[in-house]
N, C-alpha and C positions, 0 to 999 in steps of 0.2 A: 209566373213571371209578373212582377208588378208593372203597371203601365209606365211609359216614359213620362218624366215630369213635364208640366206645361211650359210653354215659352214664357220666360219672365218678362219679356218685352211686351207681351200681349195680355198678360194676366197678373194678378197679384201674388202668384205662386213663385216663391224664391227658392224652392227646393233645388232647381237646376243649379243655381249658383252655389248652394251649400254642398251639393254633390261634387261640384267642380273644385272645391277648396283643398284638394289633396296636394301632396308634395310633388307629384308628377303631373305637370300641367298638360292638358290636351291641346291639340292644334287650335281649337276655338279660343281657348284661354290665352295662348301665346299671341294669337292674332289680335285679340282684344287689347293687349298692351299697346299695340300700334295705333289704336283709336285716339289715344290721348294720354298724357302723363298721369292723370287721375286714375285711369284704368290700371296702369302699371303699379302705382303706389298703393292702391287698395287691395291688390292681390299679393299675399305674402311671398309667393315665389317670384312674381314680377318685381316686387320691391327688392328682393334678394338679388335677382339678376341685374337690376339697374345699379345696385350698390356695388356688385362685383365688377361691373363695367367701369364705374367711376373709380374704383380702387385701382383698376388696371391702368387708368390714366392719371393716377395720383391726384384725383380731384373729388374725393368722396366727402370732404368736410361739409359741403352744402347740404347734401342729403342727410348726413348724420345729424347736422344741426336741425334740419326740418323735422326729422324723426324724434329728436330729443324734445323739441318744443311740443310736438303732438303728444308725446308721452307725458310731458309736464301738465298738459290740460286735463289729463285723466287721473292725476295723482291726488291722494287725500290732501286736504288743505294743510295739515300739519307738516307734510313733506315739501310743500311748495317752496318756502324760503331757501332751504338748503339746496334744493334741486336748481333753483334759479341761479344761485351762486356757482354751482358746478358747471352749468351751461355757460355762464358768463366767463368763468376761468378757462374753460375748454375752447371756446370759440370767439370770444369778443374782447377779453382783457388784453392790455398791451403785452405782447410776447406770448399770446395764447398758442398752445401747441397745434391746434387745428383752426387757425384763424380763417374767418370768412371775410369776404369783401362786401362792405355795405356802403351805400351812399351816405353822405354826412348827415342828412336829415334823419334817416332811419337810425343811424348810430347814436345821434344826439338824443333822440326820443327814447331809445332803448336804455341808454346810460341813465337818463332821468328815471325811467320806470324801475330800474334795478334797485333804486333807493327804497321803493315800497313794493317788494316782490309780490306778484300774484300770478295766477295761471296765464294771464295774457300779457305779461311783461314784455315778451318778445314778439308780439303781434306784428308790428311794423317790419321788424327785421325778418321775420318768417315770410311775410308777404313778399318782401323784396327778393329773398332767396328763392322762393317758389317761382316768381316770374323769371328770374335768371336761369333756373334749371329748365323751365318750360321752353324758353327761347334758345337755350344753348346746349345744355347737357342732354336733355331728353331727345332732341332731334339727332344728336350724334349717336346716342344709344340705339335708336331705331334704325339708323343707317349702318350701325356697326356690324362687323362680320359675326360677332358673338350672337346678336339677336337674329340676324338673317339665317345663320346656320341652325339655330334652335328652331326657328320657324320652319325651315326646310325639313329638318329631321322629323318634326311633328307632322308635317304634311305627308311624308312618306309613311310613317307609322299610322297616321290617321286614316289614310286611304285603305290600308289593309283592314283596319278596325271597322271602317265604314262598310266595306264589302261584307265582312263577317256579320256585322250587326244587321245589315239589310237581309242577308241570307237567313239569319235567325228569325227575323220578323216575318219573312215569307213562309218559312217552315211553320212558324207558330200560327200564322193565318190559315195555312193549309190544314193544320190539325184542327183548328176551330171549325173550319168549314166542313171537314170530314165528320166531326162529332155532330154538327148540326144536321148534315145530310143523313147520317145514321139515325139520329133521333126522328127525323121527319119520315124516313122510309121504313122504320121499324113497324112490325105488325100492330103494336100497341097504339101507334099514332092514328090508326084508322078505326079504332074502337069507339 
């Protein structure tokens, strides 16, 4: 049995987080989403749960815009101009199907930036939407029954898993000690 990965908060070993990246989140992972919006956004399942919650409230456009802009920043440069236009048409153009609400300063700056599209065309708009989600949508998500029920379900399944894991560790330690004692007490140890 391989050793448990190190605590990534105390070491540079990120194996723990990589192991945690499965589709079925642990209690610890779900709890981490409650630490801050960034924790929910960087976890694929947390992001998916946040989006589902927003869709249930018919307010997913802000997160979808934010995700589209994050994706834009990673696109090859040749794709950027067309992707900027797609994002503009979807979220900001007059009559956009998924219109987001921006303050006039962010909207004006973004309108100007669209004329010379780049990866950071929507920087001001994205920052405005991020702050809006952080102060409004995210707290509602964390207080929602959907998040609370998921957290409770993970606590219940996590407790039985913790007990089993603890038992397995005790049994493993006992086997290790037994082998050590056997080696120490064998007749060859005294030769």
